[in-house]
C-alpha positions in Angstrom: 9.6 18.6 -11.4 12.9 17.2 -10.0 12.8 13.4 -9.8 14.2 13.4 -6.2 11.4 15.8 -5.1 8.8 13.7 -6.8 10.1 10.6 -5.1 9.9 12.3 -1.7 6.4 13.7 -2.4 5.0 10.3 -3.5 6.7 8.7 -0.5 5.1 11.2 1.9 1.8 10.9 0.1 1.9 7.1 0.3 2.8 7.3 4.0 -0.2 9.5 4.6 -2.8 7.4 2.8 -1.4 4.1 4.3 -1.6 5.8 7.7 -5.2 6.7 7.0 -5.9 3.0 6.2 -4.2 1.9 9.4 -6.0 4.4 11.6 -9.3 3.7 10.0 -8.9 0.0 10.7 -7.9 0.8 14.2 -11.0 3.0 14.7 -13.2 0.2 13.5 -11.7 -2.1 16.0 -12.3 0.5 18.7 -8.7 1.1 19.7 -7.8 4.0 21.9 -6.0 7.1 20.6 -2.6 5.6 21.3 -3.5 2.3 19.5 -4.8 4.2 16.5 -1.6 6.3 16.2 0.6 3.2 16.5 -1.4 1.4 13.9 -1.3 4.4 11.6 2.5 4.6 12.0 3.3 0.9 11.4 0.9 0.7 8.4 2.5 3.7 6.9 6.1 3.0 7.4 6.8 -0.8 7.8 7.1 -1.3 4.0 9.4 1.7 3.6 11.6 0.6 6.5 12.0 -2.9 5.0 12.8 -1.4 1.6 15.4 1.0 2.9 17.1 -1.7 5.0 17.3 -4.1 2.1 18.8 -1.6 -0.2 21.3 -0.3 2.4 19.6 3.1 2.8 20.2 3.2 6.5 19.0 4.5 8.8 15.6 4.3 7.0 13.9 7.5 6.1 10.9 6.7 8.1 12.9 6.9 11.4 15.5 9.5 10.4 13.2 12.1 8.8 10.6 13.7 11.1 8.3 14.3 8.3 7.3 10.6 8.1 6.4 10.5 11.7 4.5 13.8 11.4 2.5 12.7 8.4 1.6 9.4 10.1 0.5 11.1 13.4 -1.4 13.7 11.4 -3.3 11.0 9.5 -4.0 9.1 12.7 -5.3 12.3 14.5 -7.5 13.3 11.5 -9.0 9.8 11.4 -9.6 9.5 15.1 -11.3 12.9 15.1 -13.3 12.7 11.9 -13.8 8.9 11.6 -17.6 9.2 10.7 -16.8 11.5 7.8 -14.1 9.2 6.6 -16.4 6.2 6.8 -18.8 7.9 4.4 -16.3 7.0 1.7 -17.1 3.6 0.1 -14.9 1.1 1.8 -12.2 3.6 2.9 -9.7 1.1 4.2 -9.3 -0.5 0.8 -9.4 2.9 -1.1 -6.6 4.4 0.9 -4.8 1.0 0.9 -4.9 1.0 -3.0 -3.6 4.5 -3.2 -0.7 3.8 -0.8 0.0 0.5 -2.6 0.4 2.3 -5.9 2.7 5.0 -4.6 4.9 2.8 -2.5 5.3 0.3 -5.4 6.7 2.9 -7.8 8.7 4.7 -5.2 10.3 1.5 -3.9 11.1 0.4 -7.4 12.7 3.7 -8.3 14.8 3.7 -5.1 15.9 0.2 -5.7 17.0 1.0 -9.2 18.9 4.1 -7.9 20.9 1.7 -5.7 21.8 -0.4 -8.8 19.6 -3.4 -8.0 18.9 -5.9 -10.7 15.7 -4.9 -12.5 13.8 -8.0 -11.5 14.8 -7.7 -7.9 14.0 -3.9 -8.0 10.5 -4.8 -9.1 10.1 -7.4 -6.4 11.4 -4.9 -3.8 8.9 -2.3 -5.0 6.1 -4.8 -4.5 7.3 -5.7 -1.1 7.5 -2.0 0.0 3.9 -1.6 -1.2 2.5 -4.6 0.7 4.6 -4.5 3.8 2.6 -1.9 5.7 -0.7 -3.6 5.1 0.7 -7.0 6.2 1.9 -5.5 9.6 -1.4 -3.7 10.0 -3.4 -6.8 9.6 -1.2 -8.9 11.8 -1.5 -6.4 14.7 -5.3 -6.7 14.3 -5.1 -10.5 14.3 -6.4 -10.8 10.7 -5.0 -12.8 7.9 -3.1 -10.2 5.8 -5.1 -8.7 3.0 -2.4 -9.6 0.5 -3.1 -13.3 1.2 -6.8 -13.3 0.9 -8.1 -10.4 -1.1 -8.6 -9.6 -4.8 -5.5 -9.0 -6.9 -3.2 -7.1 -4.5 0.6 -7.9 -4.8 0.0 -8.6 -8.5 -1.2 -4.9 -8.9 1.8 -3.7 -7.0 4.1 -5.8 -9.2 2.4 -4.5 -12.4 3.1 -0.9 -11.3 6.7 -1.8 -10.4 7.2 -3.6 -13.7 6.2 -0.4 -15.6 8.9 1.6 -13.7 11.5 -1.0 -14.5 10.5 -1.2 -18.2 10.6 2.6 -18.4 14.0 2.7 -16.9 15.4 0.1 -19.3 13.9 1.9 -22.2 15.2 5.3 -21.1 11.8 6.9 -20.9 11.1 10.0 -18.8 11.1 8.8 -15.2 8.4 11.1 -13.9 6.0 10.0 -16.6 6.9 6.4 -16.0 6.3 6.6 -12.2 2.9 8.3 -12.7 1.9 5.7 -15.3 3.0 2.8 -13.0 1.2 4.3 -10.0 -2.0 4.8 -12.0 -1.9 1.2 -13.4 -1.5 -0.2 -10.0 -4.2 1.9 -8.5 -6.8 1.3 -11.3 -6.0 -2.5 -11.4 -6.5 -2.8 -7.6 -9.8 -0.9 -7.8 -11.0 -3.0 -10.7 -10.0 -6.1 -8.8 -12.1 -5.0 -5.9 -15.1 -4.0 -8.0 -15.2 -7.1 -10.1 -13.7 -9.6 -7.7 -10.7 -10.5 -9.8 -8.5 -12.9 -7.8 -6.0 -15.7 -8.0 -7.4 -19.2 -7.2 -8.2 -19.8 -3.6 -7.0 -23.0 -1.8 -9.8 -25.6 -1.5 -12.0 -24.1 -4.2 -12.7 -24.8 -7.9 -13.4 -21.2 -8.9 -11.4 -20.2 -12.1 -8.7 -17.7 -12.1 -9.9 -14.2 -12.4 -13.1 -14.6 -10.3 -14.0 -14.6 -6.7 -17.7 -15.0 -6.0 -19.1 -12.5 -3.5 -20.9 -15.2 -1.6 -22.1 -15.1 2.0 -18.7 -15.4 3.6 -17.2 -12.6 1.6 -20.1 -10.3 2.0 -20.1 -11.0 5.8 -16.4 -10.2 6.0 -17.0 -6.8 4.2 -19.9 -6.0 6.5 -17.8 -6.8 9.5 -15.1 -4.3 8.3 -17.7 -1.6 8.4 
């Protein structure tokens, strides 16, 4: 498969799953159809817009290519119509968010490298493109962004981005490297959710790598359902 085509497919796939996460969060907060569609678009495209602006790829693909808007609206409509079915998935917002995080992290890093950014900065930009949509989604819902309070999140995106950078420096096949980076990010994020792996939280004495699922954490998860 052509690398350019793979980047486009992963970008659109990431847009779709991030839009699902945004729309699902909107449905849970009982927004109307317009509100759900707005949330699906900003959650899906904010990170990509920031990425494209910073690397000079303007106008950003998200607002110059109708497919990004179409994919975002489709995801919002699907979620609005079949929300009960989507909710049967275990914690769907985090599942879709993890998938979008993985795809955007590797695509963002690949695009940054293609624009001749320094490898370290390319990895950081890949991470930023992965976490940007979730930040805007949570801010619009008046929540502390997931990246600032959840299990390993930005670290997972950075790990996936680092794989892409390392593969580029070593001259490895880019498609295999992107798939490996995306899988690492996705699996790491899911394991962090499953086992509560987290960085230390301000004001606590819990060691690195653990976050107890106490009353407050369980109540927050229940509230999201």
